[in-house]
C-alpha positions, 0 to 999 in steps of 0.5 A, a space after each residue: 236819334 239822341 242815342 245815335 248822336 251819343 254813340 257817335 260823340 262817344 266814339 269820336 271822343 274815344 278816338 281822340 283820346 286814343 290818338 293823343 295817347 298813341 303819340 306820347 313816349 317820354 323816352 323819345 329823344 326826338 319825334 321823327 314824322 315821315 310822310 310818304 309821297 302821293 300818287 305817282 303817274 307811272 302807277 296810273 292809266 297815264 303811266 305808259 304814255 309817261 314812260 315812253 315819252 320820258 328819256 331812259 335816264 329819267 324813268 326812275 323819277 316819275 312825277 306826282 299826279 293831281 290826285 297826289 297833290 290833293 293827297 299831300 294837302 289832306 296829309 298836312 291837314 291830318 298832321 295838324 290834327 294829330 299834333 293838336 291832339 298831342 299838344 293840348 289842341 295846339 297850345 304849343 309855344 314853339 313851331 312844330 317844325 321849322 323845315 320839311 326834309 325831302 328826298 330828291 325824287 320829283 314825287 317827293 319834291 311836289 308832295 313836300 311843297 304841298 305839305 309845306 304850303 298847307 302848313 304855312 297857310 294854317 291860322 296857327 303859326 306854330 304849324 308854319 315851316 319857316 325854312 321851307 323844304 330842304 333836299 337831303 339826297 340820302 332820303 332817296 336812297 331807300 327807294 328802289 332806284 336809289 338802292 340799286 344805283 346810289 343817289 350820286 349816280 342818278 340823273 336828278 333834276 337840276 336846282 332850277 328844275 327842283 325849285 320850279 316844281 317845289 317853290 317851297 325850296 328857298 335857295 339853290 343851296 337847299 336843293 342838294 346837301 353835299 355834306 349829308 350822308 348818302 344812305 337812308 338810315 344814316 341820313 335819318 340819324 344825321 338829321 335826328 342828331 342835328 335836331 337833338 344837338 340844336 335843342 340842347 344848345 338852346 336856352 332852357 325854355 327851348 330845350 323843354 319843347 319836344 324835338 321833332 323832324 318832318 320828312 317826306 320820302 318813300 314807302 320804304 322810308 317807313 318800311 325800313 324803320 318799322 322792319 315790316 313790308 307792309 302796305 303803306 298808303 300814299 301820303 300816309 303819316 308815320 310817327 317814330 320815336 328816336 331812342 338812344 342806343 349804345 353805339 358799341 352794340 348797334 347793328 350797322 348797315 353797310 358802310 355809307 359813302 359820305 358823312 358829316 361832322 358837327 362842323 359840316 366838313 366834307 369827309 372822305 371815306 375809304 372804300 375798305 372802311 367797314 367799321 361804321 361804329 368808329 366812323 359815327 363816333 368820330 363824326 359825332 353822329 348819334 345812333 338811334 333805334 326808331 320805335 314806330 308809334 303808329 302809321 296814320 291814314 292821310 284822309 281819316 287819321 285811322 291807324 294803318 295796320 303794319 301787316 307783312 304781306 
């Protein structure tokens, strides 16, 4: 019995060491944590009933199931475990995240609320997200409907409806950021740039703290940054490190529709604009390469293999 106990204790310690070591990168400009949404109703036995009772214009936006809510809560608890291991079991002097950034899709809104609520109930105030949930339209562009039609052409919930299913959104202004990029990778670059600039403009103590953002989005949000068409479980947690790259050398996605400068001023882009590098330099949005450290299972914190299928 003692030998069995020793075996499990040793393996638990080794797992914690591996997890702690796997989430450190001294070259990282910012840690980007991405949580996939939970179980969606159209992928369950209730899917057909939901489909045929939902207006055609809203079928792109399935709701989260009760199981999905539980998955989101488990994911938030696992996230706390991972962050505690990384930061000497939670002895951090600053909040880990002040905001949960979210895709405008219903399944993501509900997941983000469960994540934010679970974090805010933690006994450790460093896990509290004081700003709640903020919707960034471009984070939904990576989903199939967003990529096919563009997020500005989809019939999303209105602000009141969004706040009803996601009470962690604190104001109507946080339901739709009109000044943010509309394409996924550009939206992530924009959020990362804001976080890096925010900490650089703070005092010396704040600037020494790790920079982090937390995103709730889709499996494609993780796939697109890893470059791997892997199986991503519901509510899986991915950790990326944003590494600065030369704006002149980065390969660009297709021109994005709307960008924002550091003063949050709307900028109109011409349809024939095809030089995203010049646009991003003009608007002071930095370019980053996102290196994935690991993708973690929401219940066990085990590492999810990134295997293309």
